[in-house]
C-alpha positions in Angstrom: -3.2 6.1 -29.6 0.6 5.6 -29.3 2.1 6.7 -26.0 5.0 9.0 -26.7 8.2 9.5 -24.6 8.1 12.7 -22.5 10.3 15.7 -23.1 12.9 15.9 -20.4 16.1 18.0 -20.0 19.1 16.6 -21.8 21.9 15.1 -19.7 24.3 17.9 -20.6 21.8 20.5 -19.1 22.6 19.4 -15.5 25.4 17.8 -13.5 24.6 14.3 -12.2 27.5 14.1 -9.6 26.2 17.4 -8.1 22.7 16.2 -8.1 23.8 12.9 -6.4 25.4 15.0 -3.7 22.3 17.2 -3.3 20.2 14.0 -3.0 22.5 12.8 -0.2 22.4 16.1 1.7 18.6 16.2 1.5 18.4 12.6 2.6 20.7 13.1 5.6 18.8 16.2 6.7 15.7 14.1 7.2 17.1 10.9 8.6 16.0 10.1 12.1 17.6 7.6 14.4 14.2 6.5 15.8 13.0 5.5 12.3 9.6 3.7 12.6 9.5 4.7 16.3 8.9 8.3 15.3 5.3 7.2 14.8 2.8 6.1 17.4 -0.4 4.1 17.2 -3.6 6.1 17.1 -5.6 5.9 20.4 -8.8 7.2 21.8 -6.7 9.6 24.0 -5.5 11.4 20.9 -7.7 10.7 17.9 -9.8 7.5 17.9 -9.6 3.9 18.9 -8.7 1.5 16.0 -11.9 -0.5 16.6 -14.2 2.6 16.5 -16.2 3.0 13.2 -17.3 6.6 12.5 -19.2 5.6 9.4 -21.5 2.8 10.4 -23.2 1.9 13.7 -22.1 -1.3 15.4 -25.1 -3.7 15.7 -25.3 -5.8 18.9 -25.2 -9.6 18.3 -24.6 -12.7 20.3 -21.2 -14.3 20.3 -20.6 -17.0 17.6 -19.2 -20.4 18.3 -18.7 -22.5 15.2 -16.4 -24.8 13.2 -15.2 -23.6 9.8 -12.9 -24.9 7.1 -11.3 -21.4 6.7 -11.2 -18.1 8.5 -10.0 -15.2 6.3 -8.7 -12.4 8.3 -9.7 -9.2 6.5 -12.3 -8.0 4.0 -10.2 -5.7 1.9 -8.8 -6.7 -1.4 -6.5 -9.3 0.1 -9.4 -11.0 1.9 -11.8 -10.6 -1.0 -9.4 -12.2 -3.4 -8.6 -15.0 -1.0 -12.3 -15.7 -0.7 -12.9 -15.5 -4.4 -10.2 -18.1 -5.0 -11.5 -20.3 -2.2 -14.9 -20.2 -3.8 -13.5 -21.1 -7.2 -11.6 -24.0 -5.7 -14.8 -25.4 -4.2 -14.1 -24.3 -0.6 -17.2 -22.6 0.7 -17.3 -23.1 4.4 -15.4 -20.0 5.3 -15.9 -16.5 6.8 -14.2 -13.2 6.3 -13.7 -11.4 9.6 -13.0 -7.6 9.7 -13.3 -4.8 12.1 -14.8 -2.6 9.4 -18.6 -2.5 8.9 -18.4 -3.9 5.3 -16.1 -5.1 2.6 -13.5 -2.7 1.2 -10.6 -2.6 3.6 -8.6 0.6 2.9 -11.5 1.8 0.6 -13.9 1.4 3.5 -11.9 3.4 6.0 -10.5 6.1 3.7 -13.2 8.5 2.8 -11.3 11.8 2.7 -12.3 14.4 0.1 -10.8 13.8 -3.4 -9.9 10.1 -2.7 -9.0 8.2 -5.9 -6.7 5.3 -6.7 -3.4 6.7 -7.8 -2.5 4.2 -10.4 -4.3 2.8 -13.4 -7.8 1.5 -12.3 -8.0 -0.9 -15.3 -5.0 -2.7 -13.7 -5.7 -2.0 -10.0 -9.3 -3.2 -9.8 -9.1 -7.0 -10.0 -11.4 -9.4 -11.8 -12.8 -6.9 -14.3 -13.5 -9.5 -16.9 -14.9 -12.0 -14.4 -17.4 -9.4 -13.1 -18.1 -7.5 -16.3 -17.4 -4.2 -14.5 -15.5 -1.3 -16.0 -14.1 1.6 -14.0 -15.7 5.0 -15.0 -12.2 6.6 -15.5 -8.5 5.9 -15.4 -8.1 6.9 -11.7 -11.3 5.7 -10.2 -12.9 7.5 -7.2 -12.7 5.9 -3.8 -16.5 5.5 -3.6 -16.6 3.6 -6.8 -13.9 1.2 -5.6 -15.6 0.7 -2.3 -18.8 -0.3 -4.2 -16.8 -2.6 -6.4 -15.4 -4.4 -3.4 -18.9 -5.2 -2.3 -20.0 -6.2 -5.8 -17.3 -8.9 -6.0 -18.4 -10.4 -2.7 -22.1 -10.4 -3.9 -21.3 -11.8 -7.3 -19.3 -14.7 -6.1 -21.7 -15.5 -3.2 -19.6 -14.9 -0.1 -21.0 -11.5 1.0 -23.4 -13.1 3.5 -20.6 -15.1 5.2 -18.6 -12.1 6.5 -18.5 -11.0 10.2 -18.0 -7.3 10.5 -17.2 -4.9 13.3 -15.2 -7.7 14.9 -11.5 -7.5 15.9 -9.4 -10.6 16.1 -7.8 -10.7 19.5 -6.1 -14.1 19.5 -5.1 -17.0 17.1 -4.0 -20.2 18.8 -3.3 -23.5 17.1 -4.9 -26.4 19.1 -3.0 -29.6 18.3 -5.7 -31.8 19.8 -8.5 -30.7 17.5 -6.2 -29.8 14.6 -7.7 -26.3 14.3 -7.0 -22.7 15.0 -9.0 -21.2 17.9 -9.9 -17.6 16.8 -10.9 -15.2 19.6 -12.5 -11.9 18.9 -13.6 -8.6 20.6 -17.2 -9.8 20.4 -16.6 -12.9 22.5 -16.7 -15.3 19.5 -14.7 -18.5 19.2 -14.2 -19.7 15.6 -12.5 -23.1 15.3 -10.9 -22.9 11.9 -9.0 -25.7 10.2 -7.2 -23.1 8.1 -6.3 -19.4 8.5 -5.6 -16.9 5.8 -4.0 -13.7 7.0 -5.4 -11.1 4.6 -4.8 -8.2 6.9 -3.6 -5.8 4.3 -0.8 -3.2 4.4 -2.8 0.0 4.9 -5.0 -1.2 7.7 -3.4 0.3 10.9 -3.2 4.2 11.0 -0.2 5.8 12.6 0.4 9.2 14.0 3.6 11.2 14.1 5.0 11.1 17.6 4.9 14.8 18.1 5.8 16.1 21.7 2.6 17.6 23.2 0.2 15.8 20.9 -2.0 15.0 23.9 -2.1 18.6 24.9 -3.7 20.0 21.8 -7.2 21.2 22.6 -8.4 21.7 19.0 -9.9 19.0 16.7 -7.5 16.2 15.7 -8.2 13.3 13.5 -6.4 10.9 11.1 -7.3 11.1 7.4 -8.4 7.5 7.4 -11.2 8.5 9.9 -12.3 11.7 8.2 -14.7 13.7 10.3 -17.3 15.2 8.0 -19.4 16.3 11.1 -16.6 18.7 11.8 -15.5 19.7 8.2 -18.9 19.7 6.6 -19.8 17.9 3.5 -20.1 14.2 2.9 -18.1 11.4 1.4 -20.1 11.7 -1.8 -20.3 15.5 -1.8 -17.2 16.9 0.0 -18.3 20.5 0.4 -16.3 21.3 3.5 -18.3 24.5 4.4 -17.9 24.2 8.1 -14.2 25.1 7.7 -15.0 28.6 6.5 -14.0 30.1 9.8 -11.4 27.5 10.7 -7.6 27.5 10.7 -6.6 24.0 9.6 -3.3 22.2 9.4 -2.6 18.9 7.6 0.6 17.0 8.3 2.0 15.0 5.5 2.3 15.5 1.8 1.9 11.9 0.5 -0.8 10.3 -1.5 -3.6 11.3 0.8 -2.6 14.9 1.2 -2.2 15.7 -2.4 -5.8 14.6 -3.0 -7.3 16.2 0.1 -5.3 19.5 0.2 -7.1 21.1 -2.8 -10.5 20.6 -1.0 -9.1 22.0 2.3 -7.7 24.9 0.4 -11.0 25.6 -1.3 -12.9 25.9 2.0 -10.7 26.6 5.0 -10.1 30.1 6.3 -6.4 29.3 6.6 -4.6 26.1 5.6 -1.1 25.1 6.7 0.4 22.2 4.8 3.1 20.7 7.0 5.8 18.9 4.9 9.0 17.0 5.9 9.7 15.6 2.4 7.9 16.6 -0.8 6.4 14.1 -3.1 6.8 13.9 -6.9 3.5 15.2 -8.3 3.0 14.9 -12.0 0.0 15.9 -14.1 -3.0 13.7 -13.8 -4.7 12.7 -17.1 -8.0 11.2 -15.9 -10.3 10.8 -18.9 -13.6 9.0 -18.6 -13.6 5.5 -19.9 -14.2 5.5 -23.7 -17.1 3.1 -24.3 -15.8 2.3 -27.8 -12.4 1.3 -26.4 -14.2 -0.8 -23.7 -16.2 -2.6 -26.4 -13.1 -3.3 -28.5 -11.3 -5.2 -25.7 -10.6 -8.9 -26.4 -10.7 -11.6 -23.7 -7.6 -11.6 -21.7 -7.1 -7.9 -22.0 -6.8 -7.2 -18.3 -4.0 -9.7 -17.7 -2.2 -8.3 -20.7 -2.6 -4.8 -19.4 -1.4 -5.7 -15.9 1.6 -7.5 -17.4 2.4 -4.4 -19.5 2.1 -2.2 -16.4 4.3 -4.5 -14.3 7.1 -4.5 -16.9 7.0 -0.7 -17.2 7.0 0.0 -13.5 9.2 -2.8 -12.2 11.1 -4.5 -15.0 11.4 -3.4 -18.7 9.5 -3.5 -22.0 10.2 -6.1 -24.7 11.5 -4.5 -27.9 8.7 -2.9 -29.7 6.2 -3.1 -26.8 3.8 -0.2 -26.5 3.2 1.5 -23.1 -0.5 0.9 -22.5 -0.6 2.9 -19.2 1.1 6.1 -20.2 1.5 8.0 -16.9 4.0 8.8 -14.3 4.5 5.2 -13.2 5.8 4.1 -16.7 7.6 7.2 -17.9 11.2 6.1 -17.1 10.8 2.8 -18.9 9.0 4.4 -21.8 11.7 7.0 -22.3 14.6 4.6 -22.0 12.9 2.1 -24.4 12.5 4.9 -27.0 16.3 5.6 -26.7 17.2 2.0 -27.1 14.8 1.6 -30.0 16.5 4.5 -31.8 19.8 2.7 -31.3 18.5 -0.6 -32.6 18.1 -2.2 -29.2 21.7 -2.8 -28.4 22.7 -5.6 -26.1 23.7 -4.0 -22.7 25.3 -5.6 -19.8 23.2 -5.3 -16.6 25.5 -2.6 -15.1 25.4 -0.5 -18.3 21.6 -0.9 -18.5 21.2 0.3 -14.9 23.5 3.2 -15.6 21.4 4.3 -18.6 18.3 3.9 -16.5 19.7 6.1 -13.8 20.4 8.9 -16.2 16.8 8.7 -17.4 15.7 8.8 -13.8 17.6 12.1 -13.2 16.2 13.6 -16.4 12.6 12.7 -15.3 13.2 14.2 -11.8 14.6 17.4 -13.4 11.3 17.6 -15.4 9.2 17.2 -12.3 11.2 19.8 -10.4 10.7 22.2 -13.3 7.0 21.5 -13.1 7.0 22.9 -9.5 8.8 26.1 -10.7 6.2 26.6 -13.5 3.2 26.1 -11.2 4.2 27.7 -7.9 4.6 31.5 -7.9 6.5 32.0 -4.7 10.1 31.0 -5.3 10.8 29.9 -1.7 7.7 27.7 -1.6 8.5 26.2 -5.0 12.0 25.4 -3.8 10.6 23.6 -0.7 8.2 21.6 -2.9 10.9 20.2 -5.2 11.7 16.5 -4.7 15.4 15.8 -4.4 15.8 12.0 -4.6 15.6 9.1 -7.1 12.2 8.4 -8.7 11.1 5.4 -6.6 12.3 6.6 -3.3 8.8 7.7 -2.5 5.5 6.8 -4.1 5.0 8.7 -7.4 1.9 10.8 -7.4 -0.2 12.9 -9.7 -2.5 15.9 -9.4 -3.6 18.8 -11.6 -4.5 20.9 -8.6 -2.1 20.4 -5.7 0.7 22.8 -6.7 -1.8 25.5 -7.7 -3.2 25.8 -4.2 0.1 27.3 -2.9 -0.7 30.4 -5.0 -3.8 31.1 -2.8 -3.4 33.7 0.0 -5.0 31.3 2.5 -2.5 28.5 2.0 1.0 28.3 3.5 3.5 25.5 3.2 5.3 24.8 6.5 8.6 23.1 5.7 9.9 21.1 8.7 12.8 19.3 7.0 15.4 21.1 9.1 13.9 19.9 12.3 12.9 16.5 10.8 9.3 17.1 11.8 7.2 19.4 14.0 8.9 20.6 17.1 5.8 20.2 19.3 2.1 20.8 19.7 0.7 23.2 22.2 -2.8 23.6 23.5 -3.5 26.2 20.7 -1.5 24.9 17.8 1.9 23.7 16.6 5.4 25.0 16.7 7.6 24.8 13.6 11.0 26.4 13.1 10.6 28.2 16.4 7.2 29.8 15.4 3.9 28.9 17.0 0.9 28.7 14.7 -2.5 28.8 16.2 -5.0 26.4 14.6 -8.5 25.0 15.2 -7.9 21.6 13.6 -5.0 19.2 12.8 -5.5 16.5 10.3 -2.9 13.7 10.3 -2.3 12.4 6.8 0.6 10.4 8.3 0.0 7.0 6.7 -0.1 3.5 8.0 2.0 0.9 9.7 3.2 -0.5 6.4 6.6 -1.8 7.3 6.6 -1.6 11.1 7.1 -4.6 13.2 4.5 -7.3 12.7 2.5 -6.9 15.9 2.0 -3.2 15.3 0.8 -3.8 11.8 -1.6 -6.7 12.6 -2.8 -5.4 16.0 -3.5 -9.0 17.2 -2.3 -9.6 20.7 -1.7 -13.4 20.5 -0.7 -15.4 17.4 0.6 -18.8 18.7 1.5 -21.8 16.6 2.5 -25.3 17.5 3.8 -25.6 21.1 2.5 -22.1 21.9 5.3 -20.4 19.9 4.5 -16.7 19.1 4.7 -15.7 15.5 6.2 -12.4 16.7 9.1 -14.3 18.3 9.3 -16.7 15.3 9.7 -13.8 12.9 11.5 -11.4 15.2 14.2 -10.9 12.5 11.9 -11.0 9.5 9.9 -13.7 7.7 11.1 -17.3 7.0 8.7 -19.1 4.7 8.0 -21.5 2.0 7.0 -19.5 -1.1 6.3 -16.5 1.1 3.0 -18.3 1.9 3.5 -20.6 4.9 6.0 -21.0 7.8 7.2 -24.0 9.8 5.6 -24.3 13.2 2.4 -22.7 12.2 0.3 -25.4 10.5 -2.6 -24.5 8.2 -1.7 -20.8 8.3 -1.3 -18.7 5.1 0.0 -15.2 4.6 -0.8 -12.5 2.1 1.4 -9.5 1.8 4.9 -8.3 1.1 6.4 -11.5 2.5 9.4 -13.1 0.8 7.9 -13.7 -2.6 7.3 -12.2 -6.0 6.6 -8.4 -6.3 4.1 -7.1 -8.7 3.4 -3.5 -9.6 -0.3 -4.0 -9.0 -0.8 -4.9 -5.4 -4.1 -6.6 -6.1 -2.4 -8.9 -8.7 0.2 -9.8 -6.1 -2.4 -10.4 -3.4 -4.6 -12.3 -5.8 -1.9 -14.7 -6.8 -1.0 -15.3 -3.2 -4.7 -16.0 -2.5 -4.8 -18.4 -5.4 -1.8 -20.3 -4.2 -3.2 -20.5 -0.6 -6.6 -21.7 -1.9 -5.0 -24.4 -4.0 -3.1 -25.9 -1.0 -6.2 -25.7 1.2 -8.5 -27.3 -1.4 -5.9 -30.1 -2.0 -5.6 -30.7 1.8 -9.4 -30.9 2.2 -9.8 -33.3 -0.8 -7.1 -35.6 0.6 -8.6 -35.5 4.1 -5.5 -34.0 5.6 -5.6 -32.7 9.2 -2.7 -30.4 8.8 -0.2 -29.1 6.2 3.0 -27.3 7.2 6.4 -26.6 5.6 9.2 -28.9 6.7 12.1 -27.0 8.3 14.3 -28.4 5.6 12.1 -27.2 2.7 11.7 -23.8 4.3 15.4 -23.3 4.9 16.1 -24.3 1.3 13.6 -21.8 -0.1 14.9 -19.0 2.2 18.5 -19.7 1.1 17.3 -19.7 -2.6 15.4 -16.4 -2.0 18.4 -14.7 -0.5 20.8 -16.0 -3.2 18.7 -14.6 -6.0 17.5 -11.4 -4.2 18.6 -8.2 -5.9 20.7 -6.1 -3.6 18.9 -2.8 -3.2 21.0 -1.5 -0.4 22.9 1.1 -2.5 19.7 2.5 -3.9 18.2 2.6 -0.4 21.2 4.5 0.9 20.6 7.2 -1.7 16.9 7.5 -0.9 15.1 10.0 1.3 13.4 8.3 4.3 9.9 7.2 3.6 7.8 4.0 4.2 9.2 2.8 0.8 12.6 2.6 2.5 11.6 1.8 6.1 12.5 5.4 7.1 16.1 4.9 5.9 16.7 1.4 7.2 18.8 -0.6 4.8 17.9 -4.2 4.4 15.0 -3.9 6.8 13.3 -7.2 7.8 9.9 -6.1 6.6 11.0 -3.9 3.6 8.4 -3.6 0.9 10.7 -4.3 -2.0 12.6 -7.4 -0.9 11.4 -9.7 -3.7 12.2 -12.7 -5.8 15.2 -11.6 -7.9 14.5 -13.3 -11.2 11.2 -11.4 -11.4 7.5 -11.8 -11.2 7.2 -14.2 -14.1 9.9 -16.5 -12.8 8.3 -16.6 -9.4 4.9 -17.5 -10.8 6.6 -20.2 -13.0 8.2 -21.7 -9.8 4.8 -21.9 -8.1 3.0 -23.2 -11.2 5.5 -26.0 -11.5 5.2 -26.8 -7.8 1.4 -27.0 -8.0 1.5 -29.0 -11.2 3.7 -31.7 -9.6 0.8 -32.6 -7.4 2.7 -33.9 -4.4 2.8 -30.7 -2.4 6.6 -31.0 -2.1 8.1 -29.5 1.0 5.0 -29.7 3.1 4.5 -32.2 5.9 1.1 -33.8 5.3 -0.7 -35.1 8.4 -3.9 -37.1 8.2 
């Protein structure tokens, strides 16, 4: 079925300069000088300790002392894909170490009601052809994804190698033995020749730093540690019947909240949805997987689909290319491509192309604001729910139910944009816009330490390379790497994440390619009997210079964006910004790495036997 362009208001139906000024005003209203510091780590004093698992009991075990070829930190998709590629490269003496009770990462911890992936599961779930698995629908449920994570580990024979309910407390390079000494919360010492940092980006929950948060006497928990004992229901059957006599507030209106709010609204006596900045929420077509379509797929279909999605979401279609994804993520590219096709695909200068794209962006956002008006009956509430910013300033979302809940008498939107957040918590509830609201429960759907400083995100006290240098000092002003994968002074250490490399629309594709590159270097080092591999300072500096020379300047777009984790809460050119990527694009970056691997000499690495 051909994916058609959407119907959006014509450019002459609204005034772009006026909208641009409106966007600026709405942005400035929400900007805070404390940026990331407005959030605080979750602790046992307030919600839970990071190392406490509410889902699975911790089983006592003796400390482990052993030598390994590789320790993979993490057992979410970053760690799973690193382990898959190690296995395929013939490296089998490794362990995944994770503080969760099983594989899954973000899909282990997040079990809130309504949880699904919010982009195309046929792209997001990796290795579908390799495993023979097919998602049951376009936006797969969280429980299905969690089970799939475990399936990959079993199928490729590394499930029994993992060590769970174990926090890494220290990583120290020992020059004498040429290994990393890995200390843990369970008293272990792993002596690993290589370390892969597959820690993920949605691993460390954060709380809004609301004054008085420790005074609140009601129930408080983070959405990534959902308390079904309190709410009623289960992960598999989220009937939240224990909320029937409860006044509940949820803070945040991002990806988690738009999925959880319809369930809370269905069961709670009273629900307050506390919003600083509204999200874009489009319709959510989520049909079950057509078995005839699945049978018709040719080998290589998933790589083709992922490439199609990436071009739509991050780059642009080739002339005549069909949109295989056909949802909110691809709408702007699909609509602009239709315009250019009607004009015979004119050759546009980059500035002209971006200007055309910007107009389509404004038209799509006008459509999305109209959707709010059409679905929310109360005009004041509808106005507060309208997103006033460029399309990718916040994560695009979709839901068929979210807006409708605000027509229910038991649901009230609390807009805290004027005060840039809640004023304070009291022992009985919260204060917003000078009014105290008494509640029994506060749920923090406040996200994760995605772009915070490295130590807050990793949660590892000590990471020391050669000569005892701390990675936190080494990267105090942002990463300096070779290929976004390794750094000088930290031998045999590899990084997976948004670190100075190529950016792909599918995070699992990005992490998978990073895992593949790391596994290649490790396997080559082991084959050659090398004690250590490490970027030379000269090669690293040359790559960093090249990366900055070709990097696309996103500062103007960031200055126009409302604060969110996509923009480091309004920080322009932030050291750990998500979208600082290789300017020539994903394909060019992969070609750079392919050529480097094909040369066979591990150029730019110091090789020590």
